[in-house]
N, C-alpha and C positions, 0 to 999 in steps of 0.2 A: 683090765683093759689089755688088749693084744697089740703087739708091735711087730713089724717085720723089720729086722735089722740086717743091712747089707754089710759084710765085713771082708777084709783082706788082711794078709799077713805082712808084717814089717820085713821079715826075711823068709825066703822060700828055698832053703837048701834041700828040702825033701819033696819039692814040687807039689805041696798041698794046694788045693784049689781055693779060689775065692768062694765065698758062701753067703747064703741068706738064711737067717734063722727066725722062726716065729716064736716069740716068747710072751708070757703074760706077767703082769705085775700091776700094782696099784698106781705106780709111777713109771716113767721111762727108766729111771735109774734102777728100780727093782727089776724091771723086765730085762734090762741089760745084764744085771747080775745073774738072773736065771738063764739068760742066753749063753753066758760063759760056761755054765755047767753043761748045757747041751752041746756046745761047740767042742768042748774037751772030750765028751763022750763019743762024738762023731770022729774026732781026730785024736785018739788016745796017745799017739806017739808024741804029740805036742806037750803032754804032761809028764813024759818019761824023763828019767835021769836027773842029774844035778841041776841042769838048766831048765828043767821042765816048768811049764806054767801051771798056775792054780786058778780057780775061778776068781780069786781076788787080784791076780796079776795079769790075767789074760789080756785085758784091754789096756794096752800101753806097755806091757812087759817087753823085755829084750827080744824074745822070740815069739811074742804075742801078736795080737791082731789090733786093727783099728777100725772104727766105724766109718764106712764110706757114705752111708745114708740110712735114714730111718723113716718108716712110714707108720702111721696109726692104722691098726687093723691087720688082719691076716691076708696078705697079698700072695700067699703061696700058689693060689690058683692062677695067678697072672705071670708067675716066674717061668722061665725057660731054663731047664737044667742042661748043662753041656759038659764037655770034657774038662773044662777049666773052671766050672762054677757048680757048686753043690747046694741043693736045697735041703735044709734041716728043718723039718716041720714037726 
């Protein structure tokens, strides 16, 4: 099952954009875990250093992200990418 997860960062010292990621999994929790991997690949600097996030800590970590919204299905065709919002599909 595919999910479109809208996310944003708890802190933005690096001006990282809000994002939407399309991820697949048998459950929402599995898709959310898969999405964390994609988000860190897209924003690799968020995984760097001593305070870097991992796929296990991204959602809710000190420098991690939080879920703004989630939709069932791939809604990437409906999203509008802009200077402060990135689509990770």
